C-alpha positions in Angstrom: -39.4 8.5 158.1 -37.1 10.7 160.4 -36.6 9.3 163.4 -39.0 10.6 165.9 -41.8 8.6 163.6 -40.1 6.0 163.4 -39.7 5.9 167.0 -44.1 6.1 167.0 -44.4 4.3 164.5 -42.8 1.0 167.4 -44.2 2.6 169.7 -47.7 1.9 167.7 -47.2 -1.7 167.0 -46.4 -2.6 170.7 -49.0 -0.7 171.6 -51.7 -2.6 168.6 -49.7 -5.5 166.9 -47.8 -4.8 163.6 -51.0 -5.9 161.1 -53.2 -2.4 163.3 -50.0 -0.4 161.8 -50.0 1.0 159.1 -47.5 2.4 156.8 -47.6 1.0 154.1 -47.1 4.3 150.8 -50.5 2.5 148.9 -52.7 1.8 151.8 -51.6 5.1 153.5 -52.5 7.2 150.3 -56.4 5.9 150.0 -57.1 6.1 154.1 -55.4 9.7 153.9 -58.1 10.7 151.0 -62.3 10.6 151.0 -64.3 12.1 147.7 -62.9 14.9 147.8 -62.4 14.4 143.7 -65.6 15.3 144.0 -64.0 19.2 143.8 -62.0 20.3 140.8 -60.4 23.0 143.1 -60.1 20.5 146.3 -58.5 18.2 143.6 -55.2 21.0 142.8 -55.9 21.3 146.3 -54.8 17.6 147.9 -54.5 15.3 145.5 -51.3 13.8 147.2 -51.4 14.8 150.5 -50.9 11.7 152.8 -50.6 10.8 156.6 -46.9 9.5 157.6 -49.3 6.1 159.1 -51.9 5.3 160.2 -53.3 2.8 162.9 -56.8 1.4 163.9 -57.0 1.0 167.2 -59.9 -1.4 168.9 -61.2 -0.4 172.6 -61.0 3.2 173.9 -57.7 2.9 175.9 -55.4 1.7 172.8 -57.3 4.9 171.7 -55.9 7.4 174.8 -52.5 5.3 174.4 -52.5 6.1 170.6 -53.8 10.2 171.1 -51.3 10.3 174.4 -47.8 8.5 172.1 -49.1 11.4 169.4 -49.0 14.0 171.6 -45.8 13.3 173.2 -44.8 13.4 169.2 -45.9 16.2 168.7 -47.4 15.4 165.3 -50.5 15.9 163.6 -53.3 13.2 164.2 -56.0 13.7 161.8 -59.4 10.8 162.7 -61.3 9.0 159.7 -64.8 7.3 159.3 -65.7 5.9 156.4 -63.4 8.2 154.4 -67.3 8.7 152.2 -67.2 13.4 153.3 -66.6 15.6 150.2 -64.5 18.6 151.5 -60.9 16.9 152.0 -62.3 16.8 156.3 -59.8 13.7 156.7 -57.4 14.4 154.4 -54.0 14.5 156.6 -52.0 18.5 154.9 -49.4 17.9 157.0 -49.0 14.3 157.3 -48.7 12.3 160.8 -50.8 10.2 162.2 -54.7 8.6 160.8 -56.7 7.0 163.3 -59.4 5.3 161.5 -61.9 4.5 163.8 -63.0 1.2 162.1 -62.9 -1.1 164.5 -64.8 1.4 167.4 -68.2 -0.2 166.6 -70.2 -1.5 169.2 -73.3 -0.8 169.2 -74.3 -0.4 172.8 -77.6 -0.6 173.5 -81.3 1.2 171.3 -83.6 1.6 173.9 -86.4 3.9 174.7 -86.1 5.6 171.4 -82.2 5.9 171.7 -79.2 4.2 170.3 -76.0 4.3 171.6 -72.8 3.9 170.0 -69.5 4.3 168.6 -67.7 6.8 166.8 -67.6 3.2 164.1 -69.9 1.7 164.0 -71.5 1.9 160.7 -75.4 3.9 160.6 -76.9 0.3 158.1 -75.4 -1.8 161.0 -76.9 0.6 163.2 -80.2 1.0 161.1 -80.4 -2.6 161.5 -80.5 -3.3 164.2 -82.4 -0.2 165.0 -85.2 -0.9 163.1 -85.9 -4.6 164.7 -86.2 -3.1 167.8 -89.5 -1.0 166.2 -87.2 2.5 165.6 -85.5 3.9 162.3 -83.0 6.6 162.5 -84.4 9.6 161.9 -81.2 11.8 159.8 -78.8 9.2 157.4 -76.7 11.2 154.6 -77.6 8.9 151.2 -73.3 7.3 151.7 -75.6 5.2 155.1 -74.4 2.2 154.3 -70.9 2.6 154.2 -70.9 5.4 156.6 -70.3 5.3 160.3 -72.1 7.6 163.3 -69.2 9.2 164.4 -67.9 11.2 160.4 -71.1 12.2 160.0 -71.6 14.0 163.0 -68.7 15.1 162.7 -68.5 16.1 159.0 -72.2 15.8 158.2 -75.2 18.2 158.6 -78.0 16.9 156.9 -80.1 14.1 154.5 -82.8 11.5 154.3 -85.0 11.7 156.8 -84.6 15.6 157.3 -87.0 16.1 155.4 -89.4 15.4 158.9 -86.5 15.8 161.3 -84.0 18.1 159.9 -80.7 17.3 159.6 -77.8 16.7 162.6 -78.0 20.2 165.3 -82.0 20.1 164.6 -84.1 20.3 167.4 -82.8 17.5 170.3 -81.3 14.5 167.8 -78.5 14.8 169.2 -78.6 13.2 172.7 -74.7 13.4 173.6 -71.8 13.2 172.3 -68.7 12.0 174.4 -64.6 13.0 173.1 -61.4 12.6 173.6 -59.0 15.5 174.5 -55.9 15.6 172.6 -53.0 16.0 175.6 -50.2 14.5 177.8 -53.8 12.2 179.8 -56.6 12.2 177.3 -59.8 13.1 179.3 -62.7 12.6 177.6 -65.6 14.7 177.5 -69.6 14.2 176.7 -71.3 16.6 176.3 -75.3 16.5 176.5 -78.3 17.8 174.3 -77.9 20.8 172.8 -74.5 21.7 174.2 -73.4 18.7 172.1 -73.7 21.2 168.6 -70.7 22.4 169.4 -68.6 19.5 168.7 -70.4 19.1 165.3 -69.5 19.5 162.0 -66.2 20.5 163.0 -64.2 17.6 160.8 -62.5 15.9 164.1 -60.9 19.7 165.3 -62.5 19.5 168.3 -61.4 16.3 169.9 -62.2 12.4 169.2 -65.7 11.7 168.8 -65.5 8.2 171.0 -68.8 7.6 171.4 -72.7 8.8 170.4 -76.2 8.7 172.2 -78.7 9.9 168.9 -82.4 10.4 169.2 -84.9 7.4 166.5 -87.6 7.9 165.1 -90.6 5.1 165.3 -90.5 2.3 162.5 -92.4 2.5 158.8 -92.4 0.6 156.4 -91.7 3.1 153.2 -92.6 2.9 149.8 -89.9 4.5 147.1 -91.9 6.1 144.0 -90.7 8.5 141.3 -92.2 10.4 139.8 -91.9 11.6 136.2 -92.9 14.6 133.9 -91.7 16.8 131.2 -92.9 20.4 133.2 -90.5 21.1 135.2 -93.0 23.6 137.0 -96.1 21.1 137.3 -93.3 19.0 138.9 -92.7 21.6 141.2 -95.3 23.1 141.8 -96.4 18.7 142.3 -93.5 18.1 144.7 -93.0 21.5 147.0 -97.2 20.8 148.1 -96.1 16.7 149.3 -92.9 18.2 151.2 -95.0 20.8 153.3 -97.9 18.0 153.6 -97.5 17.5 157.1 -100.9 14.7 156.4 -97.4 12.7 154.4 -95.0 10.9 156.2 -92.6 10.8 154.5 -88.3 10.0 154.7 -87.2 12.1 151.0 -88.3 14.9 148.4 -85.7 15.3 145.9 -87.3 16.7 142.1 -84.3 16.3 139.5 -84.2 17.9 136.6 -83.5 16.9 133.0 -80.7 15.2 132.2 -80.1 14.7 135.1 -82.1 11.6 135.4 -79.7 10.2 132.5 -77.0 9.8 134.7 -78.9 7.1 136.7 -77.8 4.2 134.2 -79.6 1.7 136.3 -83.2 3.6 136.0 -82.6 3.9 133.0 -85.4 1.2 132.0 -88.5 3.2 133.9 -87.0 6.5 133.2 -88.4 8.7 130.4 -85.7 10.8 128.3 -86.2 14.0 128.4 -88.4 14.7 131.4 -86.9 15.0 135.1 -88.3 13.4 137.9 -89.1 13.0 141.7 -87.9 10.3 144.4 -90.4 10.3 147.0 -89.4 7.5 150.3 -93.4 8.4 152.0 -95.4 5.0 154.4 -96.3 2.8 152.2 -99.4 3.5 153.4 -99.8 6.3 151.9 -98.9 4.7 148.7 -101.9 4.8 147.1 -102.7 8.5 148.2 -100.3 9.5 146.8 -99.9 8.4 143.1 -103.4 9.2 143.0 -102.6 13.1 144.1 -99.8 13.6 141.6 -102.1 11.5 138.5 -104.3 14.1 138.6 -101.3 16.6 138.9 -100.5 15.0 135.0 -97.0 13.1 136.3 -96.1 9.6 136.0 -96.3 7.5 138.5 -92.6 5.5 136.7 -91.3 3.3 139.4 -93.4 2.2 143.0 -91.6 -0.7 145.5 -91.1 -1.5 149.1 -88.4 -1.2 151.1 -87.5 -4.2 152.5 -87.5 -4.3 155.9 -84.5 -4.9 156.9 -83.5 -2.4 154.6 -81.3 -4.6 150.7 -80.7 -2.6 147.3 -82.1 -1.2 145.3 -82.9 1.9 146.9 -83.8 5.4 144.8 -81.9 6.5 148.4 -79.0 5.8 146.0 -79.5 8.1 143.9 -79.8 11.6 145.9 -78.4 14.1 148.2 -74.6 13.6 147.6 -74.5 10.3 145.5 -76.4 12.6 142.7 -73.7 13.9 142.3 -71.1 10.6 141.6 -73.1 9.0 139.6 -73.3 12.7 137.2 -69.8 11.6 137.7 -69.4 8.8 136.4 -70.5 9.6 132.8 -68.8 13.2 132.4 -66.4 14.3 134.4 -66.5 17.3 133.7 -69.1 18.1 136.8 -69.1 19.6 139.5 -71.6 21.0 142.1 -72.4 23.7 144.3 -74.5 23.4 148.4 -77.1 25.8 148.2 -80.7 26.7 150.0 -83.3 28.7 147.9 -86.3 31.4 150.0 -89.4 31.9 148.9 -88.8 33.1 145.8 -87.1 29.5 144.6 -88.9 29.8 141.4 -88.2 33.2 140.4 -84.3 32.1 141.7 -83.8 28.9 139.4 -84.9 30.9 136.4 -82.5 33.8 137.4 -79.7 31.7 137.4 -80.4 29.7 133.8 -80.3 32.7 132.2 -77.3 33.7 133.7 -75.0 31.4 133.0 -77.4 28.9 130.8 -76.3 25.1 130.2 -74.2 25.7 133.0 -76.4 24.5 136.0 -78.4 21.3 135.9 -81.2 21.0 139.3 -81.2 19.4 142.0 -83.7 20.2 145.1 -83.7 18.4 148.8 -86.7 19.3 150.8 -85.6 19.5 154.8 -86.8 20.6 157.6 -85.9 23.3 160.0 -82.4 23.2 162.0 -80.3 24.5 158.7 -81.1 27.0 156.8 -79.7 29.2 154.6 -78.9 33.5 153.8 -76.8 34.5 151.3 -74.1 34.8 154.4 -73.8 30.9 154.0 -75.9 27.8 156.2 -77.0 28.7 159.2 -77.7 26.4 162.9 -81.1 27.1 163.4 -84.2 27.0 161.3 -87.6 25.5 162.3 -89.3 25.3 158.9 -89.4 23.7 155.1 -86.6 24.8 153.3 -84.7 24.1 149.0 -81.8 22.9 149.1 -80.3 23.2 146.6 -77.1 20.3 145.0 -77.6 21.3 141.3 -74.7 20.7 139.4 -72.4 22.8 137.3 -71.0 22.4 134.2 -67.0 22.6 135.3 -65.2 25.7 132.9 -62.7 27.3 135.2 -61.6 28.5 139.1 -63.1 31.6 138.4 -66.4 31.3 136.7 -67.7 28.2 139.7 -66.5 31.4 141.8 -68.8 34.2 139.4 -72.2 31.4 140.2 -71.8 31.1 143.9 -70.7 35.4 143.8 -73.9 36.1 141.5 -76.6 33.4 144.1 -75.6 35.6 146.9 -76.8 39.2 145.1 -79.9 36.6 144.0 -80.0 36.1 147.8 -79.5 31.9 147.1 -77.1 31.0 150.7 -74.3 29.2 149.5 -72.1 26.5 150.9 -69.2 25.7 149.4 -68.2 22.6 148.9 -65.2 24.0 146.6 -62.8 24.3 150.2 -61.6 22.5 153.2 -61.6 25.5 155.5 -64.7 24.0 158.1 -65.5 28.4 157.6 -65.6 28.7 154.8 -67.8 26.1 154.5 -70.7 27.7 155.5 -72.4 29.6 158.9 -71.7 28.1 162.0 -73.3 30.6 163.9 -71.8 28.7 166.9 -68.1 29.2 165.0 -66.9 31.4 169.1 -68.2 28.2 171.0 -66.3 25.2 168.2 -63.1 27.3 169.3 -63.2 27.7 172.5 -63.9 23.8 172.5 -60.6 24.0 170.6 -58.9 25.3 173.0 -59.7 23.2 175.3 -59.2 19.7 173.9 -56.4 20.1 171.1 -53.9 22.6 174.0 -51.2 22.0 171.3 -53.4 22.5 168.0 -52.6 18.8 166.4 -55.9 18.3 165.4 -56.5 18.0 162.0 -55.0 21.5 161.7 -55.1 23.5 159.2 -58.9 22.7 159.0 -60.6 25.0 161.3 -59.2 28.5 159.8 -60.5 31.1 161.8 -58.1 28.8 165.4 -54.5 31.2 165.9 -52.8 28.1 166.7 -51.6 26.3 163.7 -47.0 24.9 164.8 -47.4 23.5 161.2 -49.2 26.1 158.9 -45.1 27.8 158.4 -43.7 24.1 158.2 -42.9 22.3 155.2 -45.1 19.9 155.5 -42.9 15.5 155.4 -41.9 13.4 152.5 -45.4 11.7 153.3 -47.2 14.8 153.0 -46.1 16.5 150.3 -48.6 17.4 147.4 
């Protein structure tokens, strides 16, 4: 550690207390990681990179002082939620300081169908508080028990509830976000309604998100269902109709191609060997009707369990969205994944990918309403219709083969939001990227916030400089 960083460490210890300034190698390694290892490409690029220091401010005033000190020292600053992201969002490319937002976790209010909370508040805690008040989150990731609301808005996109409400970009789901600028005298900047979209899914490059307002949905009681069939197309036809049935209130429709269900070891006694499965979270009052409809279509209901209120395990949502990839990796480390969007001809697209890459792709489908639309060019922030989002599992052979699959997807009209890059723009299409770049220029004039993650931003003062000793990888 050089003299500048030692001086910064001493200032931060005096501000926060030594217990909230982390400089041990083992602890820094943990706080400099997320789940980027889902990708063998990102594992090669990011493994071993770490911060020089990590801090845990306990108030907005302490965070302001941390940012001021780091600005004056000219070191990179990376914000961190719970570290449940998959793209290296919180991995410091050039060392510097990781700011762990865990202590900024106050839930200020749940009132009038809106939650107002600090960025470090966990979504699981918010969901419990909201349900106690008659509400629930509209959209939350499969990691909702652990994830923070700020981390979700900075690095996520959709999840459980998106079948009804869309993702974070959809409609009026986000009421406001407040970010702190990275300047010698940091300011708070509040963005409301659609203006807030320019700060979403930007990996902390456009200011420290310190407070969020999100609109909630009226609370519902849910039944957790698993349906099974040896006939993929029969299951797909029914699941697609169910997803598009507006009369059925639901929070989740997910379908897995065999052998993906074989990876879900805790559910083994419920799942049938060799059969495909669909997981649903539907209003409890409709469960009998849904099961009767599935039986009439020749499907078997192999699991039915109410979701307790307040929520407590087991959660079938723990096997959906990107949790699916985690369960697969536990059984087979040669597996990785893609993030894709299919068109109205999704059946033909599935068949063509199986034809072109036999034995390499296993389909995992999620149905989602509006907010995100996939095109051959990537991910668009508009929508308004039901789309099928694919998070297919892929047996990894090489980076070249992975790029070949992505290229073929583009040829047949399957949009890809590439999860094998840590650069914001390469991971999907951002129609408002110019607004995001402009916001970064406004709030981060020295280019200190998570440098290297916004590829199209022209100012990266660290790119040509050798990384610090702590950032070697």
